[in-house]
C-alpha positions, 0 to 999 in steps of 0.5 A, spaced: 500 499 499 502 506 498 504 512 502 504 508 509 504 511 515 509 509 520 503 506 525 502 503 519 508 500 517 509 498 525 503 494 525 504 485 525 500 482 518 496 479 523 492 484 526 491 487 519 486 486 514 487 480 507 485 486 502 492 491 506 497 486 506 494 483 498 494 491 496 502 491 499 504 484 495 501 487 489 505 492 490 512 490 492 511 484 486 510 490 482 517 493 484 520 488 483 518 486 475 521 493 474 526 493 477 527 487 473 526 490 467 521 485 465 515 485 462 509 484 467 505 478 468 497 477 465 493 479 469 490 472 470 497 470 472 499 475 477 492 475 480 494 467 482 501 470 485 499 476 489 493 471 492 497 466 493 503 469 496 497 473 501 494 467 502 500 464 505 502 470 509 497 470 513 496 462 514 503 460 515 507 468 517 502 472 520 507 475 525 511 477 520 512 486 519 508 488 514 514 493 513 518 487 512 514 484 504 517 489 500 525 488 502 524 481 503 521 481 495 526 486 493 533 483 496 530 476 493 531 478 486 537 481 487 539 474 489 541 476 496 536 469 498 541 463 494 538 462 486 532 461 483 529 459 478 522 464 476 518 469 480 512 464 483 509 463 489 513 458 491 519 463 490 517 469 495 513 464 500 521 461 499 525 468 501 520 469 506 522 462 510 530 465 507 529 472 510 526 469 517 532 465 517 538 470 516 534 474 523 533 468 526 541 467 526 543 474 528 539 474 534 543 475 539 543 468 544 542 471 549 536 475 546 530 473 548 524 469 543 518 472 542 513 468 545 509 463 540 501 466 540 498 463 545 492 459 542 487 464 545 491 469 541 491 465 536 482 465 536 482 472 538 486 474 530 482 470 527 476 472 530 477 479 530 478 479 521 472 474 521 468 479 524 472 484 520 469 480 513 461 478 515 462 486 517 464 489 511 460 483 506 454 486 510 455 493 507 457 491 500 456 485 498 463 483 497 468 478 500 476 480 500 481 476 499 482 474 506 477 468 505 480 463 503 485 463 511 477 465 514 475 460 512 480 456 515 480 458 520 472 456 521 472 451 518 474 446 523 470 449 529 463 445 527 460 453 524 458 452 518 452 445 515 455 440 511 449 442 505 453 450 505 458 446 501 453 440 497 454 443 489 458 448 489 465 445 488 461 445 480 458 453 480 465 455 483 468 452 476 463 455 473 463 462 476 470 461 476 469 461 468 465 466 468 469 472 472 475 470 466 470 471 461 468 478 463 476 480 465 477 478 457 471 482 454 475 487 458 481 486 457 484 492 451 491 490 450 492 483 444 497 480 446 494 479 453 486 478 450 490 472 447 493 470 453 487 470 457 482 466 451 487 461 452 488 461 460 480 461 459 480 455 453 484 450 457 481 450 464 475 449 459 477 443 455 480 441 462 473 441 466 470 438 459 476 432 460 477 432 468 484 434 467 484 441 471 491 441 473 493 443 481 493 451 480 486 451 476 484 446 483 486 451 487 484 458 483 477 453 484 476 452 491 478 458 492 473 461 489 468 455 492 470 458 500 467 465 497 461 462 495 460 457 502 461 463 506 457 467 502 451 463 503 452 462 511 453 469 511 446 471 508 443 466 513 447 469 518 445 477 517 438 474 515 436 470 522 440 477 525 445 473 530 450 474 535 455 474 530 460 475 537 458 470 541 457 464 535 464 465 535 466 466 542 462 459 544 467 454 540 473 458 544 474 452 550 474 447 543 479 450 539 484 451 543 484 445 547 484 443 539 491 446 538 493 445 545 492 437 544 495 438 536 
């Protein structure tokens, strides 16, 4: 995100809404391509890269300082973390791991390590992000990129009935195709249109032949999670459910599950 103020730059990733992390990742990746004098990726490939990295940070590196993200990516493409082959989700994930390993190795032996968040603290983080997401949905009818990570927090709590998941994969397939078709219609760049059309036709063909790739499946699953949350949110809002109480009642179960892992 451009023009971050000092207080924002000191926040942890776990304290920020998924969309804000998405914006920081997007800006940082764009700069990497500029620094390498590489052509930007087509929109669908770029969104997959940014979405994947954002999900990774939220899920696996929630304590990462947001001000570190641009620095990590810039150092990575300059080879400071070793050789890399292409700019992919895995590449940027390895940049983050290498950075954290370097930071850890420089820590003084006498320095007291940052304590691992307690199960209660992890629950508080997940709950706060969930409440923000449903409030945003109530106000705008939209769900941002944090949906996938929040779905993973909610899923083991047993709050989403199995009926919400029935037939969703097929619906997610159709919605993914529809989104790509809209993107193609709105694209005015000839070269990008060809790439978008190729990706769209490949997805349609692979669905028809039941040969969906891992990347295509991940995209469909991510869309499906958003669909499930939308259906569930609609019912919660119609029933005027006390969201805070609904989640808080699952705290003990969540904490005990983590402790017993």
